[in-house]
C-alpha positions in Angstrom: 2.0 12.2 -6.9 4.5 14.0 -5.2 3.7 15.5 -1.6 3.9 19.4 -0.9 7.0 18.7 1.8 8.8 21.9 0.5 5.5 24.1 1.7 6.8 23.5 5.2 10.3 22.6 4.6 11.3 24.2 8.0 8.8 22.4 10.0 10.7 18.8 10.1 10.5 18.7 14.0 6.6 19.2 13.8 6.1 16.9 10.9 8.0 14.0 12.6 6.1 14.4 15.6 2.7 14.4 13.3 3.0 11.4 11.5 4.5 9.8 14.7 0.8 10.2 16.1 -1.0 8.5 13.0 -1.9 4.9 12.7 -2.8 4.0 9.5 -4.9 0.7 8.2 -3.8 -3.0 8.3 -1.8 -4.5 5.2 -4.0 -5.5 2.3 -4.8 -9.2 2.5 -2.8 -11.3 0.1 -5.0 -12.0 -2.0 -5.2 -11.7 -6.2 -6.5 -8.9 -7.4 -9.3 -8.1 -9.9 -8.8 -5.1 -12.5 -11.3 -3.4 -13.9 -12.5 -0.3 -15.9 -16.2 1.3 -15.6 -17.3 4.3 -17.2 -19.0 7.2 -15.0 -21.0 8.3 -18.2 -23.1 5.3 -18.3 -23.5 4.4 -14.7 -27.3 4.4 -13.8 -28.3 8.2 -12.4 -24.4 9.0 -12.4 -23.8 7.0 -9.2 -20.9 4.8 -9.3 -21.0 2.2 -6.7 -17.7 -0.4 -6.1 -18.3 -3.1 -3.9 -16.1 -5.6 -5.1 -12.9 -6.4 -2.2 -9.2 -6.0 -3.2 -9.7 -5.0 -7.0 -8.2 -1.9 -8.6 -10.8 0.1 -10.6 -10.1 2.7 -13.2 -12.8 5.2 -14.1 -13.1 6.8 -16.9 -15.3 10.2 -17.5 -16.4 12.6 -14.7 -18.0 10.9 -12.2 -21.3 12.5 -10.4 -21.4 10.6 -7.4 -18.9 7.8 -6.6 -19.7 5.6 -3.6 -17.0 3.2 -1.9 -18.5 0.6 0.0 -15.9 -2.9 -0.6 -12.7 -2.8 1.2 -8.7 -2.8 -0.2 -10.0 -1.0 -3.3 -8.0 1.3 -5.4 -9.5 3.7 -7.7 -7.9 5.8 -10.5 -10.2 8.4 -11.3 -10.5 12.2 -13.0 -12.5 14.1 -11.7 -15.2 13.2 -8.9 -18.2 15.5 -7.9 -19.2 13.9 -4.6 -16.8 10.8 -3.1 -18.0 8.7 -0.4 -16.2 5.9 1.2 -17.9 3.6 3.8 -15.2 0.7 3.4 -12.0 -0.2 4.9 -8.4 0.4 3.5 -9.3 2.1 0.0 -7.4 4.2 -1.8 -8.9 6.8 -4.2 -6.6 8.9 -6.7 -7.8 11.7 -8.8 -7.3 15.0 -10.6 -10.4 16.7 -8.8 -12.1 15.7 -6.0 -14.7 18.2 -5.3 -16.3 17.1 -2.2 -15.5 14.0 -0.6 -17.3 12.2 3.0 -14.9 9.3 3.9 -15.8 6.8 6.7 -14.6 3.4 8.2 -11.1 2.7 8.8 -7.6 3.4 6.7 -8.7 5.1 3.5 -6.7 7.2 1.8 -7.6 9.9 -0.9 -4.9 11.9 -3.1 -6.3 14.7 -5.4 -4.5 17.9 -7.7 -7.3 20.1 -5.3 -10.3 19.4 -3.3 -13.3 21.6 -2.3 -14.3 20.0 0.8 -13.2 16.8 3.1 -15.2 15.5 5.8 -13.5 12.5 7.7 -15.3 10.5 10.2 -13.8 6.8 11.6 -9.8 6.7 12.2 -6.5 6.3 10.3 -7.2 8.2 7.1 -4.8 9.8 5.2 -5.6 13.1 2.6 -3.0 14.5 0.0 -3.9 17.7 -1.7 -1.1 18.8 -3.9 -2.6 22.2 -4.5 -5.9 24.2 -2.8 -7.8 22.4 -0.4 -10.5 24.8 0.3 -12.2 23.2 3.8 -11.5 20.0 6.0 -13.8 18.8 9.0 -12.0 16.4 10.7 -14.0 14.5 12.8 -11.6 11.1 12.9 -9.1 10.1 15.0 -5.4 9.4 14.4 -6.0 10.4 10.8 -3.0 12.9 8.6 -3.9 15.5 6.4 -1.3 17.2 4.1 -2.1 20.6 1.9 -0.1 22.9 -0.2 -2.5 25.3 0.5 -5.6 25.2 2.9 -8.1 27.4 3.8 -10.6 26.3 6.6 -9.6 23.8 9.1 -12.4 22.4 11.7 -10.4 19.7 14.0 -12.8 17.9 16.4 -11.0 14.2 16.6 -8.1 13.2 18.5 -4.3 12.7 17.5 -4.5 13.7 14.2 -1.7 15.3 11.9 -1.7 18.2 9.9 0.9 19.7 7.6 0.1 22.2 5.2 0.9 25.7 3.5 -0.4 28.8 3.8 -3.8 28.6 5.6 -6.6 31.2 6.3 -8.3 29.6 9.6 -8.1 26.5 11.9 -10.4 25.7 14.7 -9.2 22.8 16.9 -11.6 21.6 19.7 -10.2 17.6 19.6 -7.0 16.5 21.9 -3.7 15.6 21.4 -3.7 17.1 17.9 -0.5 18.1 15.9 -0.8 20.7 13.4 2.5 22.3 11.3 1.5 25.1 8.6 4.0 27.6 7.0 1.7 30.4 7.5 -1.6 30.2 9.7 -3.8 33.5 9.7 -6.1 32.6 12.9 -6.1 29.8 15.1 -9.1 28.9 17.9 -7.9 26.0 20.5 -10.4 24.7 23.0 -9.2 21.4 23.4 -6.2 19.9 25.5 -2.1 18.9 24.6 -2.7 20.3 20.8 0.6 21.3 19.2 0.2 24.2 16.4 3.7 25.1 14.8 3.5 28.1 12.4 6.9 28.8 10.4 6.4 32.4 9.7 4.1 35.4 9.5 1.6 36.5 12.6 -1.2 34.5 13.6 -4.0 35.9 15.5 -4.6 33.1 18.6 -7.6 32.6 20.8 -7.2 29.8 23.1 -8.5 27.9 26.1 -8.1 24.3 27.5 -5.0 22.7 29.1 -1.4 22.2 28.2 -1.3 23.3 24.7 1.9 24.3 22.6 0.6 27.3 20.2 2.6 30.1 18.1 3.1 33.5 20.3 
């Protein structure tokens, strides 16, 4: 899935700074990988649980709840209403991931659009080629890329956000790097955060020390 790099093409310096802050999970262990197809429609209670490590899954039908508890799993899905990831180094790709709760370490989710994303843990990557409505970023050293972003709440440390037009961003953590094409409203309470906005006017309310913010 192509990334929305064109939306922030004028932010090359900020992008390099942001990606340098991110530490993604380690390499997938060298072992034979199984490939399985599962039906979301026939799943018990509408819940699909993926717990087999180092497995490539293809899901058919719309998933009500997808729970990834194993490690080093890849998932190809169409629509997931509720996504829960508690394992490490997993990748879930779908057209629509409606609501996602990502924990563990080094997990990746990619979709055309997302409604809400909650990140906890460390070293995650989120990529939305369309609208990402709300991000609650409680993880550390994670990356969020979105073509459009409505609301960002960043409480973690050393995270990076690359986004197109954004409505509101609130940063409570420290040493985060945000790069937006446009940003209507920004609130900062942490320390040593960097926020870059390419164009337009941003309403800024800030406290904390040594933050680099749009004027």
